N, C-alpha and C positions, 0 to 999 in steps of 0.2 A: 504492500498499499503506499510506503515512502517512497518509493521509485517514482511514483506519479508527480512528485515535485521536483524531480531532475537533480542535477548535481548541485551540490551547497556548501558552500563556504561561509557558514554563519557563526556568529558569535553569541555566546549567552553567558548568563550567570544564574548561580543558585546562591541565596543567601537564607540563614535561619538565625533566631535571634533566642533569647531565652526566656522570652515571652509565649513562645510555641508558634510563632510567626514563620512562615516559609515562603519566599518569594524568588520565582523563576522567571527571570527577563531574556527575551529574545531581543538581540539589537537588531539584527537584519535577516529577513530570509527571501529569497529569489520566489518570487510567485505569479506565474501567468504573466510574464514579462515585465511584472512589475515588482514591488517590494511590498513587505508585511513585517511589522515589528507590535511587541505586545509584553505584557506581563501576566502572570498569574500568581496570586497570593493566598495561603490557605491558611486558617487560625482555627483548627479543629475542624467541626463540619462546615464553618463558614469559609466561603471563596469569593474572592473578587478578581475579576477578567478586564483587561485593557486590551485592545488591538487597534492597530492604523494600518490602513492597506493603500498603496498609492500607486499610479499609474498601470492600472491593471488591464490587459488586454481581453475583452469581453469573450469573443470567441475560444481563447485560451482557459477561460475562468469557466465556460459552460463546460469544456471536456474534463477539467479537473473535477468539477464538484459531480459529475456523472454517479458515483457509487451512493451519493446521498439523494441527489435532486437530477430529474432529466426534464430537458424543454419537451413540450409537446412534440409530437411526431410532426417530421415536415416545417419546424419552425427552426431559422437558422440566426445567428447573432453577431454583431461584430461592432467594434465600437472602445472606447478607453473610461474607466471610471475608478473612482477612489471610496473610501469612507471609514467609519470609525466606530468603535463599539466599546461601551462600559455596561457591565453587568455584574451585579451581587446578586450572591444565594446563600443555601445552606443545603448540603448534601445533594440531593436531585431537584430541591425546589428554589425555581429563582424566584427574587424579591423585586430587583427592579432592573430595566434595561434602558439603555440610551444608545441610539444608533442614528448617523447621518450616511447617507449614500449619496454622491455626487458625480454625476454624468457628463463628462467632457463632451462625448459624444455617443449615441445609441444608433444603430442600423439594424434593421430586423425585416424580416420576410417569411412568409408561410409558402408551401408548394402550391395552395390555390390562388394563390395572389389576393386574397381577401382582406389581408392584415399585414400593414409594410409600416415603416419608419425611416427617416431618413434623416441625419444630423439631427437627432432629437438632443436636446440638453437639459439638465434640470437637476433638482436637487430636492430630497426627499429627509425629514427629521421625524423620527418618532422616538415617543416616552412613555414607557409602560412599567405599572406596578403591578404586582402578583398577589393575589390574597391566598390563603391555604387551601383553597378549593382547587386552585390553579387557573381561576378568572384573571383576566387582566384589563386594568383599567388605562386607557389609551391615548394620549394626545399627538396628534402629526400636524404637519402641515408639508405639502408639496407645492413644488412652483416648475413650471416647465416654460420659460421664456423665450426658447428657440427650437428651428426643426419642424417639421412634416409629419404627419400619421395620418394613416390612413385604416379605416375598420368599415369594411362595406355594409352601406353606400358612402359614410360619413369621410370627408376630409378635413383636417385639421392645418392650418397653418400659423403653428404659434408664434412666429415671427410677426405676424401681423396681430394676432388674438392671443396673447399670452394667457396662460391659467395659473390660478393660485386656488388652491384647497386648503382649508384648515378645518380639523375635526376633534370632537372627544367623545369617547364611547367607550363600551365594555365589551372585549371578547369572551365568549363562554368559554369555559372549561375545556370542552370537547371540540373547541374551536368551530362550531357547527353554525352558530349566530354572531353577528356584531351589531351591538346596538348603538347607532350613532347618535347619542344625546343632542348634539349641535353640531351644525358644519356650515363651512361659509365657502361657496364657490363664486368664483370671481372668473369672467373671459373678458379680457381688456376690450372695450370698444364695443361690446357686446351686453351685458349686464351681469347682474348678481343674483344668486338664489341662495336663501338661508331657511335651515329647518331643522330636523330629524330624522333619521329612518332605522328601519330595521331588515337588515340582510341576511338570506339565507345562505349560508356559504356551501351547502352540500345539497340542496334541492335543484330542481331545474329551473325555477324562477328566483334570481339572484333578491330582485326587490319584492320583500314582503309588502312592506307600507312605508309610507312618508308622510309627512306634514311640511308643507312648502309655504315659505313665504318670498315671494317675486319682487322684488327692490325694485326691479326696472330692466325689462328686457326692450333693446332697441331692435325693431324689426328690420330695418334695412340691412343691417349685418348678419342679423340671427338667419331670416330665410334663406340666404344662397348656403349657408353650413348645415342647418339642422332641419330645413324642410324640402327644399328643392330635392336632394339626394334621394330621397323617398318617393319622389312624384315624377322622376325622370324617364318613367316608361307611361306617363300619362299625359292626357291635353294639357295639365297645368305645369309641366316640366318649368316654365319660365316664370312661375310665380314670383312677384316680386312684392315689396309694400315698406310703408313707412307708417311711424307713429310708436308708441311704447305700451306695454304692458305690465300690471303691476298688480297685487292683491296675494290671494292665497289660493292652494292648490291642495286636496289631498289624494294620494294613490293607495290603494288597497289590491293586492295580488298582482301588482304590475299596470293597473288600469285606473282612470281618473274614476275618484269616487264623488269630491266634491269640488267646487269651483266657486271661486268670490273674486274676481277678476274687473280691474278697472282698465278700458280703453280709452288711449289719449290720441285724439289725431289719425286714427287708423286708416290707412288705404292700402289696400289689395288690387291687385293687377296681374292676368293674365292674357295675352294676346291670341295667343293657341288655344287657350281654353275660353275664349270671349266671356271673359268672368272679372270682373270689378266691384269692388267696395270701398265705398268712401263715406267717413262717419266718425 
């Protein structure tokens, strides 16, 4: 198994004190065309781990982690990333975890051509605290300011409309459900949505329920990104519009169950579909 890491010329140190604390430090380890360093401290059953990864080649990383994690069949990745991890725990029970993952560039694609990303760049920060049952209270933030992504039929250009997500919630001990107690999703130049949601991580439908507050969606940039792709094979494929939408929207089992929306200066037009709305 260690042969997977290739030839190494690594420096490390081991220190033990009279208080019963033992610390192993790894100064540098060649890893996936990048480097890793870290430390592990043991005090009886308690442990503390620090690790820093820099300049990792993502394609090489995907190969390296295959014994523990495999990408979906037909999906390929390339690019470069870095990250850090700080965790505390006792025996097999983690207590807290803080991690940052930074992508300098991510390219990915599947064989079917239905999922792709090019020059995607961003940062993910997560903090988690674990209770005795294994459930985790999580806060996190994701920022994607550059690159392009496609998930059939939606295409996103993050250089034009950067995305930022902040959330706080609880992951069940069996990792079957995530309850987002609160979240804020912003897409630059398009709008902002706040609310709460329940995600089913093992079922067929990811979104079980959501209570959304639409702070303001600008239709002019939103329609080409989020609506037109689903109309491409219809007479309304050129649907365009102006105005703003705000208010409240509830979703249950993936479908709208309640809406209380305010429409301001709405104009919709489709020349090929002979359709128009002004109001």
